[in-house]
C-alpha positions in Angstrom: 241.2 63.0 37.4 237.5 61.3 39.0 235.5 63.6 40.4 234.3 62.6 43.4 232.3 64.5 46.4 234.5 65.3 49.8 237.6 64.2 49.0 239.2 67.6 49.5 241.2 66.2 45.4 239.7 68.6 43.8 243.0 70.5 42.5 245.4 68.7 40.4 247.7 71.1 39.8 248.3 72.7 42.6 246.6 76.1 42.1 249.0 76.0 38.6 245.9 76.0 36.4 243.2 78.0 37.7 241.2 76.7 34.2 242.1 72.9 34.7 241.7 73.2 38.2 237.8 75.8 38.2 237.2 72.5 35.2 238.3 69.5 38.5 235.6 71.9 41.2 232.6 71.9 38.3 233.3 68.6 37.6 232.8 67.7 41.4 229.8 70.1 42.2 228.0 69.0 39.5 229.2 64.4 40.6 227.4 66.1 44.5 224.5 67.3 42.5 223.7 64.0 40.2 223.9 62.2 43.2 220.8 64.0 44.5 223.0 66.7 47.3 222.5 69.6 47.2 225.2 72.3 46.8 223.6 75.7 48.5 225.7 78.3 45.9 223.5 76.3 43.0 220.5 75.9 44.4 218.6 78.2 41.3 217.5 80.2 43.4 219.1 83.6 41.5 218.3 85.8 45.3 220.1 83.1 46.6 223.1 82.4 44.5 223.5 86.0 44.2 224.3 85.8 48.7 228.0 84.3 47.2 228.8 87.1 45.3 227.4 89.8 47.4 229.4 92.5 48.6 228.3 93.0 52.3 229.9 92.1 55.1 226.6 90.4 56.4 225.4 89.2 53.1 228.3 86.8 53.0 228.6 85.2 56.1 225.3 84.3 56.0 226.7 82.8 53.1 229.4 80.7 54.3 227.2 79.8 56.9 225.4 78.0 54.3 228.2 76.0 52.9 228.1 73.4 56.0 226.4 72.5 54.7 227.8 71.6 50.9 229.5 68.5 50.4 231.8 69.8 48.5 233.3 72.1 50.5 236.9 70.8 51.7 237.4 70.5 47.1 236.1 74.8 47.4 237.9 75.9 50.6 241.4 74.6 48.6 240.2 75.6 45.0 239.4 79.2 46.7 242.4 79.3 48.8 244.9 77.7 46.5 244.1 80.8 44.1 243.6 84.0 46.3 240.2 84.2 45.5 239.4 87.4 46.6 235.6 88.6 45.8 232.3 86.4 47.7 232.3 83.2 49.0 234.0 80.0 48.7 234.4 77.1 51.0 233.0 78.4 53.7 235.1 81.7 53.5 234.1 85.0 53.4 236.3 87.3 52.1 237.9 88.8 54.6 238.2 85.4 56.3 240.4 84.5 53.1 242.9 87.4 53.5 243.0 86.6 57.3 244.2 83.4 56.4 247.1 84.9 53.8 248.7 87.4 56.1 
């Protein structure tokens, strides 16, 4: 699979293989960064990056808003949904958002 940001096709295994899907997502992220795009959760600042793994809802909400400008938002959201990621902010969704989507 060729990693191309913004295509929404990052999950080759359709949720069947967490490791392969994580690697595919990472490759899309790297491709976006190499093309000059900024991926908010990987800006290099420990303070900012920690927001995506925060446990408080206010910080999670702020991080999720930052996702709106991410070039790999669709792929990250797909990954989080297919693998029932429970912790942190992924694909513009908080833990509470994903729980609501699942129900």
